[in-house]
C-alpha positions in Angstrom: -24.0 12.0 12.3 -23.4 10.9 8.8 -20.2 8.7 7.9 -19.0 6.1 5.2 -16.9 4.7 8.0 -18.1 3.5 11.6 -17.3 0.9 14.3 -16.4 -1.5 14.4 -14.1 -0.9 11.4 -11.2 1.1 12.9 -9.7 4.6 11.9 -9.6 8.1 13.0 -13.1 9.3 11.9 -14.7 6.2 13.5 -12.9 7.6 17.0 -13.6 11.1 16.6 -17.5 10.6 15.9 -17.7 8.0 19.0 -16.2 10.8 21.1 -18.5 13.6 19.5 -21.6 11.2 20.3 -20.5 10.3 23.7 -19.8 14.2 24.5 -23.0 15.2 23.3 -25.0 12.6 24.6 -23.2 13.4 28.2 -24.8 17.2 27.9 -28.0 16.0 27.2 -28.3 15.7 23.0 -30.0 12.9 21.1 -27.3 11.6 18.2 -27.7 9.3 15.9 -25.1 7.7 13.4 -26.3 6.8 9.8 -23.5 4.6 8.5 -22.8 1.6 6.1 -22.4 -1.7 8.1 -20.9 -5.0 7.5 -23.7 -6.3 9.9 -27.1 -5.1 11.8 -26.1 -3.2 14.4 -27.9 -3.5 18.4 -27.3 0.2 19.1 -30.6 2.0 18.2 -28.9 5.2 17.8 -26.5 3.5 14.7 -28.7 3.2 11.5 -27.5 1.2 8.7 -27.5 2.4 5.3 -27.8 0.7 2.3 -24.7 -1.2 1.8 -22.9 -2.9 -1.1 -22.3 -6.7 -1.0 -19.3 -8.0 -2.1 -17.2 -4.8 -2.5 -15.7 -3.3 0.7 -12.3 -1.1 -0.4 -9.9 -1.1 1.9 -12.0 -3.2 4.0 -14.6 -0.8 4.7 -18.2 -1.2 4.0 -19.6 0.9 0.9 -22.6 2.6 0.9 -24.7 1.4 -2.2 -26.8 2.9 -4.0 -26.6 6.7 -3.3 -30.2 7.3 -4.3 -31.3 4.2 -1.8 -29.0 5.6 0.8 -30.7 9.3 0.5 -34.3 7.8 0.6 -33.0 6.0 4.1 -32.0 9.1 5.1 -34.6 11.3 4.2 -36.9 8.7 6.4 -34.5 8.4 9.3 -33.9 12.3 9.4 -37.9 12.8 9.5 -38.9 10.2 11.6 -36.2 11.0 14.5 -36.8 14.8 14.0 -33.5 15.5 13.2 -32.5 19.1 13.8 -28.8 19.2 12.1 -27.2 16.9 10.2 -23.2 16.5 10.7 -21.5 15.0 7.8 -17.7 13.4 8.5 -16.8 12.0 4.9 -17.1 12.5 1.2 -18.5 9.3 -0.4 -21.8 8.2 -1.1 -23.0 8.3 2.5 -22.2 11.6 2.7 -23.5 12.7 -0.6 -26.9 10.8 0.6 -26.6 12.9 3.6 -26.7 16.1 1.4 -29.5 15.3 -0.6 -31.5 14.5 2.5 -30.8 17.3 4.6 -31.4 19.7 1.9 -34.5 17.9 0.6 -36.1 18.4 4.4 -34.2 21.9 5.0 -32.2 20.6 7.7 -28.6 22.6 8.2 -25.6 20.8 7.0 -22.1 20.9 9.1 -19.0 19.5 7.4 -16.3 17.9 9.1 -13.3 17.8 6.6 -11.0 15.2 8.2 -8.2 14.5 5.4 -6.6 14.5 2.2 -8.6 12.1 0.0 -6.6 13.1 -2.8 -3.7 11.3 -1.0 -5.8 8.6 0.2 -7.5 7.7 -3.2 -4.2 7.9 -4.9 -2.6 5.5 -2.6 -5.5 3.1 -2.0 -7.8 2.6 -4.8 -7.1 0.5 -8.0 -6.0 2.5 -11.0 -6.7 5.7 -9.3 -6.3 7.7 -12.6 -9.5 5.9 -13.6 -11.2 5.3 -10.5 -10.9 8.7 -9.3 -12.4 10.1 -12.5 -15.1 7.8 -12.1 -15.6 8.7 -8.1 -15.3 12.3 -9.1 -18.2 12.3 -12.0 -20.5 10.3 -9.7 -19.9 12.9 -7.0 -20.5 15.6 -9.4 -23.7 14.1 -10.7 -25.1 14.6 -7.2 -23.3 17.5 -5.8 -22.3 19.9 -8.5 -18.6 21.1 -8.7 -19.0 24.3 -9.6 -18.5 26.0 -6.4 -14.6 25.1 -6.5 -11.7 27.2 -8.0 -8.3 24.8 -7.6 -4.9 26.8 -7.5 -2.7 24.4 -9.8 0.2 26.1 -8.6 0.2 24.8 -5.1 2.5 21.9 -4.7 0.0 19.2 -3.6 -2.6 20.2 -6.6 -0.1 20.0 -9.7 -1.5 16.5 -11.3 -5.1 16.1 -12.7 -5.8 13.5 -10.2 -4.9 15.7 -7.4 -7.0 18.7 -8.6 -9.9 16.3 -9.4 -9.8 15.2 -5.8 -9.5 18.7 -4.5 -12.3 20.1 -6.5 -14.6 17.2 -5.1 -13.5 18.5 -1.5 -13.7 21.9 -1.8 -17.1 21.4 -3.6 -18.7 19.6 -1.0 -17.4 21.8 1.9 -18.8 25.0 -0.2 -22.5 23.0 -0.3 -22.3 23.0 3.6 -23.5 25.6 6.1 -20.8 25.3 8.5 -17.2 23.4 8.0 -15.1 22.4 10.9 -11.5 21.0 10.2 -9.2 19.9 13.2 -6.1 21.5 12.1 -4.9 25.0 11.1 -2.5 23.5 8.2 -5.3 21.7 6.5 -7.7 24.7 7.2 -5.3 26.8 5.3 -5.0 24.7 2.2 -8.9 24.5 2.0 -9.4 28.1 2.3 -6.3 28.8 -0.7 -7.8 26.1 -2.9 -11.7 28.3 -2.7 -13.6 27.1 0.6 -15.9 30.0 1.3 -18.2 28.4 3.6 -17.8 29.6 7.3 -15.1 27.7 8.9 -13.9 26.7 12.1 -10.5 25.1 13.3 -11.6 22.7 16.1 -9.5 20.3 17.7 -10.7 16.9 18.1 -10.8 15.4 21.3 -11.0 12.0 23.4 -14.0 10.8 25.2 -14.2 10.9 28.8 -14.3 7.2 28.7 -11.1 6.9 27.0 -9.3 9.2 29.4 -10.6 7.3 32.3 -9.5 3.8 30.7 -6.2 5.5 30.6 -5.9 7.0 34.2 -3.3 9.5 35.1 0.0 7.8 33.4 3.5 7.9 35.4 6.2 10.0 33.6 7.9 7.5 31.3 11.2 6.0 32.4 13.7 4.1 30.4 15.4 2.0 33.0 19.2 1.0 32.6 20.1 -1.5 30.0 16.3 -1.4 28.8 15.5 -1.0 25.5 13.5 2.0 24.1 9.9 0.6 23.3 7.8 2.5 20.8 4.5 2.4 18.9 3.4 2.9 15.9 -0.4 3.0 15.1 -2.3 3.4 11.9 -3.5 2.3 8.7 -1.1 0.1 6.9 -1.2 1.7 3.9 1.5 3.8 1.6 0.1 7.5 2.5 1.0 6.7 6.3 4.5 5.3 5.2 4.6 2.3 7.8 7.8 0.9 5.6 9.5 4.0 6.7 9.0 3.3 10.1 10.3 -0.3 9.8 13.6 1.1 7.6 14.0 3.4 10.6 13.8 1.0 13.0 16.4 -1.2 11.4 19.1 1.6 11.6 18.1 1.9 15.4 19.8 -0.9 17.6 18.2 -0.8 20.9 15.0 0.0 19.9 12.0 -2.3 20.0 8.5 -1.6 18.7 4.8 -2.6 18.1 2.9 -2.0 15.4 -1.0 -1.7 15.5 -3.3 -1.7 12.3 -4.1 -3.1 8.9 -4.5 -2.4 5.3 -3.0 -3.1 1.7 1.0 -2.8 3.0 0.1 -5.5 5.5 2.0 -8.1 3.6 5.1 -5.7 2.8 5.4 -4.6 6.5 5.2 -8.4 7.6 7.7 -9.2 5.3 10.1 -6.5 6.2 9.6 -6.9 9.9 10.9 -10.9 9.3 14.0 -9.4 8.3 14.6 -7.9 11.8 16.3 -9.3 14.5 13.6 -11.4 16.8 11.8 -9.3 19.3 12.6 -6.1 17.8 9.4 -5.5 16.0 6.0 -7.2 16.3 3.1 -6.3 13.8 -0.2 -7.0 15.7 -2.5 -5.9 12.7 -6.1 -4.5 13.0 -7.1 -4.3 17.0 -9.6 -2.5 19.0 -8.8 1.1 20.7 -8.6 -0.7 24.0 -5.6 -2.9 22.7 -4.0 0.3 21.2 -4.1 2.0 24.5 -2.7 -1.1 26.4 0.0 -1.0 23.9 0.9 2.7 24.5 0.6 2.0 28.4 3.8 -0.3 27.7 5.8 2.0 25.3 8.0 4.9 26.1 7.1 6.9 22.8 4.9 7.0 19.7 6.0 7.5 16.4 4.0 8.8 13.2 5.9 8.8 9.7 2.8 10.2 7.9 3.8 13.0 5.5 1.6 15.3 3.7 -1.4 13.6 4.3 -2.8 13.6 8.0 -4.9 16.1 9.2 -5.0 15.7 13.0 -4.3 12.1 13.9 -6.4 10.8 16.9 -3.7 8.3 17.8 -1.6 11.2 18.5 -4.3 12.7 21.0 -4.3 8.9 22.6 -0.4 9.2 22.8 -0.6 12.3 24.3 -3.5 11.2 27.1 -1.2 8.6 27.8 1.8 10.4 28.4 3.9 9.3 25.6 6.3 11.6 23.9 5.3 11.8 20.2 8.2 11.9 17.2 6.4 13.2 13.7 8.0 13.3 10.4 5.3 15.7 8.9 6.1 19.3 10.1 2.5 20.4 9.9 1.4 18.0 12.5 3.9 20.1 14.8 1.0 22.1 15.8 -0.7 19.3 17.8 1.9 18.4 19.8 2.1 19.8 23.5 5.1 22.4 24.0 8.1 20.3 25.0 6.1 17.2 24.5 7.0 16.2 21.2 9.5 16.0 18.4 9.8 16.6 14.7 12.7 14.7 12.7 15.3 17.0 11.3 14.3 15.0 7.9 11.1 13.3 7.0 12.7 10.0 5.9 13.7 7.1 7.9 17.3 8.2 8.4 15.8 11.3 10.4 13.1 8.9 12.0 15.9 7.0 13.4 18.0 9.8 14.5 15.1 11.2 16.7 14.8 7.2 18.0 18.6 7.0 18.7 18.4 10.3 20.5 15.8 9.4 22.9 17.5 6.0 23.4 20.7 7.3 24.4 19.1 10.2 26.8 16.4 8.7 29.0 16.3 11.8 30.9 14.4 13.8 27.6 12.2 10.8 27.6 11.1 11.5 30.8 11.0 15.6 30.5 8.7 14.7 27.2 6.4 12.6 29.0 5.7 15.0 31.6 4.9 17.8 29.2 2.6 15.3 27.2 0.8 14.6 30.6 0.1 18.1 31.8 -0.9 18.8 28.2 -4.2 15.7 28.9 -7.0 18.4 29.6 -6.4 20.1 26.3 -7.2 17.0 24.2 -10.5 16.0 26.3 -13.7 15.9 23.9 -15.2 17.9 26.9 -13.1 20.9 26.6 -14.5 21.3 22.7 -17.8 20.3 23.3 -19.1 23.6 23.6 -17.5 24.8 20.5 -18.7 22.1 18.6 -22.6 23.3 19.7 -21.6 26.7 18.8 -21.1 25.6 15.2 -24.4 23.8 15.4 -26.1 26.6 16.4 -24.4 28.9 13.6 -25.6 26.5 11.1 -29.1 26.7 12.5 -29.4 30.4 12.5 -28.1 30.3 8.9 -31.3 28.7 7.7 -33.9 29.9 10.6 
């Protein structure tokens, strides 16, 4: 596995890789993770790639230089007898993975985890400039001639967006197989010119997480008890955390916990301070175990992301915990269990607040939604999807044999 983001930093990509690794190792496969790290790892199966000093955009260690990373990867892949390279990101660790794998004749699987066009616009400083630099550096190491971007698509109308879509599509087309966790993102990638064989394959939770959660009881809101809500994600504009705070302001009788950190942390904390005491607690970045503990105490999870997320791992964690899920993005409806979630009527704070108030006023709906989530737990186990992942690896190996 090659990635620009890994533990102990927090995020969906890191959680997916952790789940893949555990499921594959339980089946007898050897998995090595190559990634930039803030400090050396004590795990022999986690190899630190060359990492920039004093530069960590959005708090993540940054692979640098690409040439040094490619050299380290070639040595690591050769020494460890790696048979397939699975790339999970699009930055310089990923590019090094492509370069090293191609030099050694090793097939490449690329998972497209998310919309870097939205992420870079929201997080990078001076995005019109920095995305141009990023795209140029990416293009120097991996040609962008394998892309045809449809600028009529609503999400690709700006030059900056097309730049990032060209990067994503080109990288996917340089792989031997592509995995996409959701049908809605897969459809966009195909529409924008991805021609590599593509498999829609859901993410899943590793058995150790499911064991920690246990079998949850259906959620019950007791009389005169506030509806307890959890929000979890990067505190960054693309996740729209302030929409959640605004919705909470419109929903008396609802108390919430927010887990996560990011560039919008101060703005969210300031907004939270304006609410009555006890209505909202902002916990910051915490380990997955603490998020699961927070879910255990909650009645419902809310996702306010819109036109960005692919398949948020936090929603899978919520389903495993027996939590009903409210989403503002209709695209995310495909991952909700039948009868186990709600798509807001409108994606704004008013729509989220309306959904919260309806659940606050109807405890029987909370219980019903929770029971549907619990019945769906088996479908979100990584073990359920392990064989399909191995089948993709076999297809990639057959392409180069």
